[in-house]
All heavy atoms as a GROMACS GRO file, in nm:
protein
  569
    1MET      N    1   3.114   1.026   1.361
    1MET     CA    2   3.024   1.102   1.281
    1MET      C    3   2.913   1.007   1.234
    1MET      O    4   2.936   0.903   1.185
    1MET     CB    5   3.103   1.173   1.169
    1MET     CG    6   3.014   1.263   1.089
    1MET     SD    7   3.131   1.361   0.982
    1MET     CE    8   3.018   1.429   0.882
    2ALA      N    9   2.793   1.048   1.243
    2ALA     CA   10   2.670   0.969   1.201
    2ALA      C   11   2.662   0.968   1.046
    2ALA      O   12   2.697   1.075   0.983
    2ALA     CB   13   2.547   1.033   1.259
    3LYS      N   14   2.616   0.865   0.997
    3LYS     CA   15   2.602   0.836   0.857
    3LYS      C   16   2.476   0.916   0.806
    3LYS      O   17   2.374   0.903   0.874
    3LYS     CB   18   2.588   0.696   0.824
    3LYS     CG   19   2.614   0.648   0.686
    3LYS     CD   20   2.588   0.502   0.674
    3LYS     CE   21   2.689   0.450   0.569
    3LYS     NZ   22   2.673   0.304   0.560
    4LYS      N   23   2.489   0.994   0.709
    4LYS     CA   24   2.367   1.055   0.647
    4LYS      C   25   2.279   0.954   0.575
    4LYS      O   26   2.323   0.870   0.510
    4LYS     CB   27   2.402   1.165   0.547
    4LYS     CG   28   2.458   1.298   0.613
    4LYS     CD   29   2.458   1.409   0.510
    4LYS     CE   30   2.487   1.530   0.585
    4LYS     NZ   31   2.484   1.644   0.491
    5GLU      N   32   2.150   0.976   0.596
    5GLU     CA   33   2.053   0.888   0.552
    5GLU      C   34   1.974   0.959   0.448
    5GLU      O   35   1.926   1.069   0.468
    5GLU     CB   36   1.955   0.842   0.671
    5GLU     CG   37   1.849   0.732   0.619
    5GLU     CD   38   1.769   0.704   0.736
    5GLU    OE1   39   1.813   0.677   0.842
    5GLU    OE2   40   1.639   0.694   0.719
    6ASN      N   41   1.956   0.888   0.323
    6ASN     CA   42   1.888   0.949   0.214
    6ASN      C   43   1.737   0.939   0.247
    6ASN      O   44   1.686   0.836   0.275
    6ASN     CB   45   1.911   0.870   0.082
    6ASN     CG   46   1.849   0.938  -0.032
    6ASN    OD1   47   1.785   1.043  -0.025
    6ASN    ND2   48   1.879   0.884  -0.155
    7LYS      N   49   1.664   1.047   0.251
    7LYS     CA   50   1.528   1.064   0.308
    7LYS      C   51   1.440   1.059   0.178
    7LYS      O   52   1.316   1.059   0.204
    7LYS     CB   53   1.508   1.184   0.387
    7LYS     CG   54   1.597   1.201   0.501
    7LYS     CD   55   1.529   1.150   0.626
    7LYS     CE   56   1.617   1.174   0.751
    7LYS     NZ   57   1.557   1.125   0.867
    8THR      N   58   1.479   1.049   0.060
    8THR     CA   59   1.385   1.045  -0.049
    8THR      C   60   1.424   0.926  -0.148
    8THR      O   61   1.527   0.870  -0.143
    8THR     CB   62   1.404   1.172  -0.140
    8THR    OG1   63   1.540   1.177  -0.202
    8THR    CG2   64   1.377   1.297  -0.064
    9LYS      N   65   1.312   0.879  -0.215
    9LYS     CA   66   1.327   0.776  -0.314
    9LYS      C   67   1.289   0.825  -0.445
    9LYS      O   68   1.188   0.910  -0.451
    9LYS     CB   69   1.233   0.654  -0.277
    9LYS     CG   70   1.294   0.552  -0.179
    9LYS     CD   71   1.216   0.444  -0.179
    9LYS     CE   72   1.276   0.337  -0.092
    9LYS     NZ   73   1.193   0.215  -0.080
   10SER      N   74   1.352   0.781  -0.544
   10SER     CA   75   1.307   0.830  -0.683
   10SER      C   76   1.239   0.707  -0.748
   10SER      O   77   1.266   0.595  -0.721
   10SER     CB   78   1.436   0.856  -0.764
   10SER     OG   79   1.498   0.968  -0.710
   11PHE      N   80   1.137   0.743  -0.826
   11PHE     CA   81   1.069   0.639  -0.916
   11PHE      C   82   1.009   0.704  -1.030
   11PHE      O   83   0.992   0.817  -1.047
   11PHE     CB   84   0.964   0.567  -0.821
   11PHE     CG   85   0.846   0.656  -0.794
   11PHE    CD1   86   0.728   0.645  -0.870
   11PHE    CD2   87   0.842   0.739  -0.682
   11PHE    CE1   88   0.617   0.728  -0.839
   11PHE    CE2   89   0.744   0.817  -0.657
   11PHE     CZ   90   0.624   0.811  -0.732
   12ILE      N   91   0.973   0.615  -1.125
   12ILE     CA   92   0.919   0.672  -1.254
   12ILE      C   93   0.765   0.663  -1.248
   12ILE      O   94   0.712   0.571  -1.198
   12ILE     CB   95   0.962   0.584  -1.373
   12ILE    CG1   96   1.116   0.600  -1.392
   12ILE    CG2   97   0.890   0.627  -1.501
   12ILE    CD1   98   1.180   0.501  -1.496
   13LEU      N   99   0.703   0.772  -1.282
   13LEU     CA  100   0.556   0.776  -1.279
   13LEU      C  101   0.506   0.808  -1.420
   13LEU      O  102   0.547   0.913  -1.483
   13LEU     CB  103   0.511   0.898  -1.182
   13LEU     CG  104   0.370   0.927  -1.179
   13LEU    CD1  105   0.285   0.805  -1.126
   13LEU    CD2  106   0.348   1.053  -1.099
   14ARG      N  107   0.421   0.733  -1.471
   14ARG     CA  108   0.360   0.752  -1.597
   14ARG      C  109   0.227   0.822  -1.573
   14ARG      O  110   0.146   0.775  -1.495
   14ARG     CB  111   0.340   0.610  -1.662
   14ARG     CG  112   0.469   0.557  -1.713
   14ARG     CD  113   0.447   0.430  -1.793
   14ARG     NE  114   0.567   0.369  -1.826
   14ARG     CZ  115   0.638   0.279  -1.748
   14ARG    NH1  116   0.590   0.251  -1.630
   14ARG    NH2  117   0.754   0.227  -1.798
   15ILE      N  118   0.208   0.927  -1.644
   15ILE     CA  119   0.083   1.011  -1.631
   15ILE      C  120   0.038   1.060  -1.766
   15ILE      O  121   0.116   1.103  -1.836
   15ILE     CB  122   0.114   1.113  -1.513
   15ILE    CG1  123  -0.022   1.187  -1.472
   15ILE    CG2  124   0.206   1.218  -1.569
   15ILE    CD1  125   0.006   1.257  -1.344
   16ASP      N  126  -0.089   1.059  -1.787
   16ASP     CA  127  -0.133   1.117  -1.913
   16ASP      C  128  -0.115   1.255  -1.928
   16ASP      O  129  -0.099   1.344  -1.827
   16ASP     CB  130  -0.294   1.071  -1.926
   16ASP     CG  131  -0.375   1.151  -1.826
   16ASP    OD1  132  -0.413   1.264  -1.865
   16ASP    OD2  133  -0.409   1.078  -1.724
   17ASN      N  134  -0.112   1.308  -2.049
   17ASN     CA  135  -0.078   1.444  -2.082
   17ASN      C  136  -0.177   1.551  -2.013
   17ASN      O  137  -0.134   1.655  -1.975
   17ASN     CB  138  -0.074   1.472  -2.230
   17ASN     CG  139   0.052   1.404  -2.303
   17ASN    OD1  140   0.154   1.392  -2.231
   17ASN    ND2  141   0.041   1.374  -2.418
   18ASP      N  142  -0.306   1.523  -2.020
   18ASP     CA  143  -0.405   1.623  -1.965
   18ASP      C  144  -0.382   1.633  -1.815
   18ASP      O  145  -0.382   1.742  -1.766
   18ASP     CB  146  -0.545   1.578  -1.992
   18ASP     CG  147  -0.577   1.578  -2.148
   18ASP    OD1  148  -0.511   1.661  -2.213
   18ASP    OD2  149  -0.676   1.522  -2.188
   19THR      N  150  -0.364   1.526  -1.746
   19THR     CA  151  -0.338   1.538  -1.603
   19THR      C  152  -0.213   1.608  -1.567
   19THR      O  153  -0.203   1.692  -1.476
   19THR     CB  154  -0.330   1.390  -1.544
   19THR    OG1  155  -0.452   1.331  -1.568
   19THR    CG2  156  -0.310   1.394  -1.394
   20MET      N  157  -0.096   1.578  -1.645
   20MET     CA  158   0.033   1.646  -1.625
   20MET      C  159   0.017   1.787  -1.656
   20MET      O  160   0.074   1.875  -1.577
   20MET     CB  161   0.142   1.582  -1.711
   20MET     CG  162   0.276   1.623  -1.681
   20MET     SD  163   0.311   1.570  -1.515
   20MET     CE  164   0.469   1.641  -1.491
   21ASP      N  165  -0.067   1.826  -1.761
   21ASP     CA  166  -0.082   1.975  -1.784
   21ASP      C  167  -0.151   2.041  -1.664
   21ASP      O  168  -0.107   2.156  -1.637
   21ASP     CB  169  -0.157   1.992  -1.916
   21ASP     CG  170  -0.084   1.962  -2.041
   21ASP    OD1  171   0.049   1.940  -2.029
   21ASP    OD2  172  -0.146   1.935  -2.144
   22ALA      N  173  -0.248   1.976  -1.613
   22ALA     CA  174  -0.316   2.037  -1.501
   22ALA      C  175  -0.229   2.055  -1.371
   22ALA      O  176  -0.235   2.146  -1.314
   22ALA     CB  177  -0.433   1.951  -1.467
   23ILE      N  178  -0.147   1.946  -1.350
   23ILE     CA  179  -0.049   1.947  -1.235
   23ILE      C  180   0.047   2.071  -1.252
   23ILE      O  181   0.077   2.144  -1.156
   23ILE     CB  182   0.009   1.815  -1.214
   23ILE    CG1  183  -0.090   1.707  -1.175
   23ILE    CG2  184   0.132   1.817  -1.118
   23ILE    CD1  185  -0.041   1.580  -1.172
   24GLU      N  186   0.101   2.072  -1.377
   24GLU     CA  187   0.203   2.185  -1.406
   24GLU      C  188   0.136   2.317  -1.388
   24GLU      O  189   0.203   2.411  -1.332
   24GLU     CB  190   0.256   2.161  -1.547
   24GLU     CG  191   0.353   2.043  -1.555
   24GLU     CD  192   0.382   2.017  -1.698
   24GLU    OE1  193   0.317   2.058  -1.804
   24GLU    OE2  194   0.498   1.940  -1.715
   25ALA      N  195   0.012   2.341  -1.432
   25ALA     CA  196  -0.054   2.467  -1.420
   25ALA      C  197  -0.078   2.494  -1.270
   25ALA      O  198  -0.059   2.604  -1.227
   25ALA     CB  199  -0.187   2.469  -1.498
   26TRP      N  200  -0.119   2.403  -1.204
   26TRP     CA  201  -0.151   2.419  -1.049
   26TRP      C  202  -0.018   2.445  -0.978
   26TRP      O  203  -0.022   2.533  -0.902
   26TRP     CB  204  -0.214   2.278  -1.008
   26TRP     CG  205  -0.270   2.293  -0.862
   26TRP    CD1  206  -0.277   2.397  -0.780
   26TRP    CD2  207  -0.320   2.179  -0.784
   26TRP    NE1  208  -0.340   2.357  -0.662
   26TRP    CE2  209  -0.355   2.233  -0.662
   26TRP    CE3  210  -0.321   2.048  -0.810
   26TRP    CZ2  211  -0.406   2.143  -0.557
   26TRP    CZ3  212  -0.380   1.966  -0.703
   26TRP    CH2  213  -0.413   2.014  -0.586
   27ALA      N  214   0.087   2.381  -1.015
   27ALA     CA  215   0.218   2.406  -0.957
   27ALA      C  216   0.261   2.556  -0.978
   27ALA      O  217   0.312   2.619  -0.890
   27ALA     CB  218   0.314   2.310  -1.007
   28ALA      N  219   0.242   2.594  -1.106
   28ALA     CA  220   0.288   2.726  -1.134
   28ALA      C  221   0.193   2.832  -1.055
   28ALA      O  222   0.247   2.932  -0.998
   28ALA     CB  223   0.263   2.757  -1.280
   29ASP      N  224   0.064   2.806  -1.042
   29ASP     CA  225  -0.017   2.890  -0.960
   29ASP      C  226   0.026   2.899  -0.815
   29ASP      O  227   0.016   2.998  -0.747
   29ASP     CB  228  -0.157   2.841  -0.958
   29ASP     CG  229  -0.223   2.861  -1.100
   29ASP    OD1  230  -0.178   2.931  -1.183
   29ASP    OD2  231  -0.337   2.798  -1.128
   30GLU      N  232   0.080   2.794  -0.760
   30GLU     CA  233   0.127   2.781  -0.623
   30GLU      C  234   0.272   2.816  -0.600
   30GLU      O  235   0.326   2.802  -0.487
   30GLU     CB  236   0.106   2.633  -0.561
   30GLU     CG  237  -0.041   2.598  -0.567
   30GLU     CD  238  -0.128   2.667  -0.466
   30GLU    OE1  239  -0.070   2.702  -0.353
   30GLU    OE2  240  -0.251   2.684  -0.500
   31PHE      N  241   0.341   2.859  -0.714
   31PHE     CA  242   0.476   2.889  -0.715
   31PHE      C  243   0.561   2.768  -0.663
   31PHE      O  244   0.656   2.784  -0.584
   31PHE     CB  245   0.513   3.010  -0.622
   31PHE     CG  246   0.436   3.134  -0.683
   31PHE    CD1  247   0.328   3.175  -0.602
   31PHE    CD2  248   0.479   3.198  -0.796
   31PHE    CE1  249   0.255   3.290  -0.657
   31PHE    CE2  250   0.404   3.312  -0.838
   31PHE     CZ  251   0.292   3.358  -0.764
   32ARG      N  252   0.528   2.642  -0.698
   32ARG     CA  253   0.605   2.527  -0.677
   32ARG      C  254   0.646   2.462  -0.801
   32ARG      O  255   0.606   2.486  -0.903
   32ARG     CB  256   0.508   2.426  -0.605
   32ARG     CG  257   0.463   2.458  -0.471
   32ARG     CD  258   0.387   2.332  -0.413
   32ARG     NE  259   0.356   2.355  -0.288
   32ARG     CZ  260   0.227   2.371  -0.244
   32ARG    NH1  261   0.128   2.364  -0.326
   32ARG    NH2  262   0.187   2.398  -0.114
   33SER      N  263   0.752   2.370  -0.788
   33SER     CA  264   0.792   2.298  -0.907
   33SER      C  265   0.692   2.185  -0.927
   33SER      O  266   0.612   2.162  -0.842
   33SER     CB  267   0.936   2.222  -0.876
   33SER     OG  268   0.915   2.136  -0.768
   34THR      N  269   0.690   2.128  -1.036
   34THR     CA  270   0.595   2.013  -1.064
   34THR      C  271   0.619   1.903  -0.964
   34THR      O  272   0.529   1.853  -0.911
   34THR     CB  273   0.612   1.962  -1.206
   34THR    OG1  274   0.586   2.069  -1.298
   34THR    CG2  275   0.516   1.850  -1.242
   35ASN      N  276   0.745   1.866  -0.942
   35ASN     CA  277   0.785   1.771  -0.838
   35ASN      C  278   0.738   1.799  -0.697
   35ASN      O  279   0.671   1.718  -0.635
   35ASN     CB  280   0.939   1.746  -0.834
   35ASN     CG  281   0.976   1.627  -0.747
   35ASN    OD1  282   0.944   1.512  -0.778
   35ASN    ND2  283   1.033   1.658  -0.632
   36GLY      N  284   0.758   1.927  -0.659
   36GLY     CA  285   0.709   1.977  -0.534
   36GLY      C  286   0.548   1.971  -0.517
   36GLY      O  287   0.508   1.932  -0.411
   37GLN      N  288   0.488   1.999  -0.633
   37GLN     CA  289   0.338   1.999  -0.635
   37GLN      C  290   0.293   1.848  -0.619
   37GLN      O  291   0.207   1.819  -0.545
   37GLN     CB  292   0.284   2.052  -0.761
   37GLN     CG  293   0.135   2.070  -0.759
   37GLN     CD  294   0.084   2.181  -0.665
   37GLN    OE1  295   0.159   2.270  -0.629
   37GLN    NE2  296  -0.040   2.174  -0.630
   38LEU      N  297   0.361   1.758  -0.686
   38LEU     CA  298   0.321   1.611  -0.673
   38LEU      C  299   0.350   1.556  -0.539
   38LEU      O  300   0.265   1.494  -0.482
   38LEU     CB  301   0.391   1.528  -0.778
   38LEU     CG  302   0.345   1.543  -0.923
   38LEU    CD1  303   0.448   1.487  -1.013
   38LEU    CD2  304   0.209   1.478  -0.927
   39GLN      N  305   0.451   1.609  -0.473
   39GLN     CA  306   0.487   1.567  -0.329
   39GLN      C  307   0.381   1.619  -0.238
   39GLN      O  308   0.330   1.552  -0.148
   39GLN     CB  309   0.620   1.615  -0.288
   39GLN     CG  310   0.732   1.533  -0.356
   39GLN     CD  311   0.865   1.590  -0.312
   39GLN    OE1  312   0.882   1.712  -0.303
   39GLN    NE2  313   0.959   1.500  -0.295
   40TRP      N  314   0.342   1.755  -0.262
   40TRP     CA  315   0.240   1.805  -0.182
   40TRP      C  316   0.104   1.732  -0.192
   40TRP      O  317   0.035   1.710  -0.088
   40TRP     CB  318   0.212   1.955  -0.215
   40TRP     CG  319   0.115   2.028  -0.128
   40TRP    CD1  320   0.134   2.076  -0.001
   40TRP    CD2  321  -0.011   2.050  -0.169
   40TRP    NE1  322   0.016   2.128   0.038
   40TRP    CE2  323  -0.081   2.114  -0.059
   40TRP    CE3  324  -0.091   2.016  -0.279
   40TRP    CZ2  325  -0.218   2.152  -0.064
   40TRP    CZ3  326  -0.228   2.053  -0.288
   40TRP    CH2  327  -0.288   2.121  -0.176
   41ILE      N  328   0.060   1.714  -0.314
   41ILE     CA  329  -0.067   1.629  -0.340
   41ILE      C  330  -0.068   1.501  -0.272
   41ILE      O  331  -0.169   1.468  -0.208
   41ILE     CB  332  -0.085   1.618  -0.498
   41ILE    CG1  333  -0.114   1.755  -0.563
   41ILE    CG2  334  -0.196   1.515  -0.520
   41ILE    CD1  335  -0.104   1.742  -0.715
   42ILE      N  336   0.036   1.427  -0.279
   42ILE     CA  337   0.052   1.298  -0.216
   42ILE      C  338   0.038   1.313  -0.064
   42ILE      O  339  -0.022   1.242   0.001
   42ILE     CB  340   0.177   1.220  -0.269
   42ILE    CG1  341   0.163   1.193  -0.417
   42ILE    CG2  342   0.198   1.098  -0.178
   42ILE    CD1  343   0.289   1.139  -0.484
   43SER      N  344   0.122   1.408  -0.012
   43SER     CA  345   0.131   1.427   0.130
   43SER      C  346  -0.019   1.466   0.188
   43SER      O  347  -0.063   1.405   0.286
   43SER     CB  348   0.218   1.538   0.170
   43SER     OG  349   0.359   1.500   0.148
   44GLU      N  350  -0.091   1.553   0.110
   44GLU     CA  351  -0.222   1.592   0.160
   44GLU      C  352  -0.324   1.476   0.149
   44GLU      O  353  -0.399   1.458   0.238
   44GLU     CB  354  -0.280   1.710   0.069
   44GLU     CG  355  -0.214   1.838   0.099
   44GLU     CD  356  -0.260   1.882   0.240
   44GLU    OE1  357  -0.375   1.899   0.274
   44GLU    OE2  358  -0.159   1.892   0.326
   45ALA      N  359  -0.315   1.396   0.045
   45ALA     CA  360  -0.399   1.278   0.030
   45ALA      C  361  -0.367   1.179   0.151
   45ALA      O  362  -0.457   1.128   0.212
   45ALA     CB  363  -0.378   1.206  -0.096
   46LEU      N  364  -0.244   1.157   0.175
   46LEU     CA  365  -0.209   1.062   0.295
   46LEU      C  366  -0.256   1.126   0.426
   46LEU      O  367  -0.303   1.052   0.518
   46LEU     CB  368  -0.056   1.042   0.296
   46LEU     CG  369  -0.005   0.956   0.190
   46LEU    CD1  370   0.157   0.970   0.186
   46LEU    CD2  371  -0.040   0.819   0.205
   47ARG      N  372  -0.243   1.262   0.448
   47ARG     CA  373  -0.279   1.313   0.569
   47ARG      C  374  -0.443   1.309   0.591
   47ARG      O  375  -0.493   1.270   0.695
   47ARG     CB  376  -0.242   1.462   0.569
   47ARG     CG  377  -0.279   1.541   0.704
   47ARG     CD  378  -0.240   1.690   0.699
   47ARG     NE  379  -0.323   1.753   0.598
   47ARG     CZ  380  -0.443   1.794   0.604
   47ARG    NH1  381  -0.517   1.762   0.709
   47ARG    NH2  382  -0.506   1.853   0.513
   48LYS      N  383  -0.514   1.336   0.479
   48LYS     CA  384  -0.658   1.330   0.483
   48LYS      C  385  -0.712   1.187   0.504
   48LYS      O  386  -0.806   1.179   0.570
   48LYS     CB  387  -0.715   1.387   0.355
   48LYS     CG  388  -0.709   1.535   0.361
   48LYS     CD  389  -0.755   1.599   0.228
   48LYS     CE  390  -0.740   1.740   0.219
   48LYS     NZ  391  -0.793   1.810   0.094
   49ALA      N  392  -0.637   1.090   0.453
   49ALA     CA  393  -0.677   0.952   0.473
   49ALA      C  394  -0.624   0.897   0.611
   49ALA      O  395  -0.645   0.783   0.645
   49ALA     CB  396  -0.625   0.863   0.359
   50LYS      N  397  -0.555   0.980   0.690
   50LYS     CA  398  -0.494   0.950   0.812
   50LYS      C  399  -0.401   0.824   0.790
   50LYS      O  400  -0.388   0.736   0.870
   50LYS     CB  401  -0.595   0.917   0.917
   50LYS     CG  402  -0.679   1.038   0.944
   50LYS     CD  403  -0.782   1.010   1.053
   50LYS     CE  404  -0.861   1.134   1.066
   50LYS     NZ  405  -0.954   1.140   1.158
   51ARG      N  406  -0.317   0.828   0.687
   51ARG     CA  407  -0.219   0.726   0.663
   51ARG      C  408  -0.076   0.786   0.661
   51ARG      O  409   0.019   0.715   0.630
   51ARG     CB  410  -0.249   0.665   0.531
   51ARG     CG  411  -0.379   0.578   0.526
   51ARG     CD  412  -0.386   0.510   0.405
   51ARG     NE  413  -0.512   0.421   0.405
   51ARG     CZ  414  -0.494   0.293   0.439
   51ARG    NH1  415  -0.380   0.241   0.476
   51ARG    NH2  416  -0.606   0.223   0.448
   52MET      N  417  -0.058   0.910   0.695
   52MET     CA  418   0.068   0.968   0.698
   52MET      C  419   0.149   0.922   0.823
   52MET      O  420   0.087   0.917   0.934
   52MET     CB  421   0.057   1.124   0.714
   52MET     CG  422   0.194   1.191   0.706
   52MET     SD  423   0.284   1.161   0.556
   52MET     CE  424   0.253   1.323   0.463
   53PRO      N  425   0.266   0.873   0.797
   53PRO     CA  426   0.356   0.816   0.916
   53PRO      C  427   0.368   0.928   1.019
   53PRO      O  428   0.392   1.046   0.962
   53PRO     CB  429   0.477   0.776   0.858
   53PRO     CG  430   0.450   0.761   0.716
   53PRO     CD  431   0.344   0.844   0.683
   54LYS      N  432   0.358   0.901   1.141
   54LYS     CA  433   0.382   0.995   1.247
   54LYS      C  434   0.529   1.020   1.260
   54LYS      O  435   0.603   0.934   1.257
   54LYS     CB  436   0.321   0.951   1.378
   54LYS     CG  437   0.166   0.936   1.378
   54LYS     CD  438   0.110   0.903   1.508
   54LYS     CE  439  -0.035   0.903   1.491
   54LYS     NZ  440  -0.109   0.867   1.615
   55LYS      N  441   0.561   1.161   1.291
   55LYS     CA  442   0.711   1.189   1.315
   55LYS      C  443   0.718   1.202   1.453
   55LYS      O  444   0.628   1.222   1.536
   55LYS     CB  445   0.720   1.318   1.239
   55LYS     CG  446   0.708   1.313   1.097
   55LYS     CD  447   0.740   1.456   1.026
   55LYS     CE  448   0.714   1.457   0.883
   55LYS     NZ  449   0.739   1.582   0.824
   56ASN      N  450   0.848   1.192   1.509
   56ASN     CA  451   0.883   1.221   1.641
   56ASN      C  452   0.844   1.364   1.676
   56ASN      O  453   0.883   1.455   1.611
   56ASN     CB  454   1.026   1.197   1.661
   56ASN     CG  455   1.061   1.043   1.664
   56ASN    OD1  456   0.977   0.971   1.683
   56ASN    ND2  457   1.185   1.011   1.644
   57LYS      N  458   0.774   1.382   1.789
   57LYS     CA  459   0.732   1.518   1.816
   57LYS      C  460   0.848   1.571   1.898
   57LYS      O  461   0.908   1.500   1.995
   57LYS     CB  462   0.602   1.505   1.900
   57LYS     CG  463   0.477   1.483   1.814
   57LYS     CD  464   0.358   1.494   1.888
   57LYS     CE  465   0.243   1.469   1.792
   57LYS     NZ  466   0.114   1.485   1.856
   58VAL      N  467   0.868   1.706   1.890
   58VAL     CA  468   0.965   1.771   1.964
   58VAL      C  469   0.904   1.815   2.103
   58VAL      O  470   0.794   1.869   2.114
   58VAL     CB  471   1.017   1.896   1.897
   58VAL    CG1  472   1.118   1.974   1.989
   58VAL    CG2  473   1.079   1.862   1.765
   59THR      N  474   0.966   1.762   2.214
   59THR     CA  475   0.913   1.785   2.356
   59THR      C  476   0.943   1.930   2.398
   59THR      O  477   0.864   1.998   2.455
   59THR     CB  478   0.965   1.694   2.453
   59THR    OG1  479   1.113   1.693   2.444
   59THR    CG2  480   0.923   1.549   2.412
   60GLU      N  481   1.062   1.979   2.358
   60GLU     CA  482   1.111   2.118   2.393
   60GLU      C  483   1.190   2.158   2.271
   60GLU      O  484   1.246   2.084   2.189
   60GLU     CB  485   1.188   2.120   2.522
   60GLU     CG  486   1.107   2.089   2.652
   60GLU     CD  487   1.208   2.112   2.768
   60GLU    OE1  488   1.287   2.187   2.773
   60GLU    OE2  489   1.179   2.044   2.861
   61ILE      N  490   1.210   2.298   2.270
   61ILE     CA  491   1.291   2.349   2.157
   61ILE      C  492   1.438   2.285   2.165
   61ILE      O  493   1.490   2.293   2.270
   61ILE     CB  494   1.296   2.498   2.159
   61ILE    CG1  495   1.148   2.561   2.137
   61ILE    CG2  496   1.389   2.553   2.065
   61ILE    CD1  497   1.140   2.712   2.154
   62GLY      N  498   1.480   2.228   2.056
   62GLY     CA  499   1.609   2.177   2.056
   62GLY      C  500   1.614   2.027   2.126
   62GLY      O  501   1.725   1.969   2.123
   63GLU      N  502   1.512   1.974   2.178
   63GLU     CA  503   1.517   1.846   2.241
   63GLU      C  504   1.420   1.757   2.173
   63GLU      O  505   1.297   1.792   2.157
   63GLU     CB  506   1.487   1.867   2.391
   63GLU     CG  507   1.486   1.729   2.472
   63GLU     CD  508   1.441   1.753   2.613
   63GLU    OE1  509   1.473   1.860   2.670
   63GLU    OE2  510   1.384   1.660   2.663
   64ASP      N  511   1.461   1.639   2.133
   64ASP     CA  512   1.362   1.541   2.082
   64ASP      C  513   1.375   1.409   2.137
   64ASP      O  514   1.458   1.392   2.230
   64ASP     CB  515   1.381   1.526   1.927
   64ASP     CG  516   1.506   1.476   1.885
   64ASP    OD1  517   1.598   1.434   1.965
   64ASP    OD2  518   1.553   1.491   1.761
   65HIS      N  519   1.303   1.315   2.106
   65HIS     CA  520   1.296   1.185   2.163
   65HIS      C  521   1.419   1.096   2.128
   65HIS      O  522   1.444   0.992   2.196
   65HIS     CB  523   1.168   1.099   2.128
   65HIS     CG  524   1.043   1.170   2.198
   65HIS    ND1  525   1.016   1.157   2.320
   65HIS    CD2  526   0.953   1.251   2.133
   65HIS    CE1  527   0.897   1.222   2.346
   65HIS    NE2  528   0.868   1.289   2.234
   66GLU      N  529   1.479   1.122   2.022
   66GLU     CA  530   1.604   1.037   1.974
   66GLU      C  531   1.718   1.075   2.051
   66GLU      O  532   1.755   1.192   2.086
   66GLU     CB  533   1.618   1.063   1.828
   66GLU     CG  534   1.510   1.003   1.744
   66GLU     CD  535   1.536   1.023   1.599
   66GLU    OE1  536   1.632   1.097   1.571
   66GLU    OE2  537   1.464   0.968   1.514
   67ASN      N  538   1.810   0.970   2.081
   67ASN     CA  539   1.943   1.008   2.149
   67ASN      C  540   2.027   1.041   2.042
   67ASN      O  541   2.059   0.976   1.939
   67ASN     CB  542   1.986   0.871   2.200
   67ASN     CG  543   2.118   0.888   2.275
   67ASN    OD1  544   2.166   1.006   2.282
   67ASN    ND2  545   2.169   0.785   2.336
   68THR      N  546   2.092   1.154   2.041
   68THR     CA  547   2.178   1.212   1.940
   68THR      C  548   2.327   1.185   1.974
   68THR      O  549   2.412   1.230   1.904
   68THR     CB  550   2.164   1.361   1.921
   68THR    OG1  551   2.169   1.434   2.044
   68THR    CG2  552   2.020   1.390   1.870
   69ASP      N  553   2.350   1.122   2.088
   69ASP     CA  554   2.495   1.095   2.125
   69ASP      C  555   2.541   0.971   2.050
   69ASP      O  556   2.508   0.860   2.097
   69ASP     CB  557   2.502   1.076   2.278
   69ASP     CG  558   2.473   1.199   2.361
   69ASP    OD1  559   2.483   1.306   2.306
   69ASP    OD2  560   2.421   1.186   2.471
   70GLN      N  561   2.623   0.986   1.945
   70GLN     CA  562   2.670   0.883   1.873
   70GLN      C  563   2.814   0.897   1.832
   70GLN      O  564   2.857   1.001   1.814
   70GLN     CB  565   2.585   0.847   1.746
   70GLN     CG  566   2.448   0.799   1.782
   70GLN     CD  567   2.366   0.772   1.658
   70GLN    OE1  568   2.419   0.785   1.545
   70GLN    NE2  569   2.252   0.730   1.680
   0.00000   0.00000   0.00000
């Protein structure tokens, strides 16, 4: 059985009250959690800056580039 890999990291972010209020309001407007909104904002910024790591592309439905026989 393959070992599960933790795909997320936790860290503390200090942010001023006005910015946090704006993020919380935006998250509510988009029906997201505050954490989900922050993840989306960061992902969008990385994508727009062309700094988002590339993922393995699926060549066919159910088939990917990684060997799953372990």
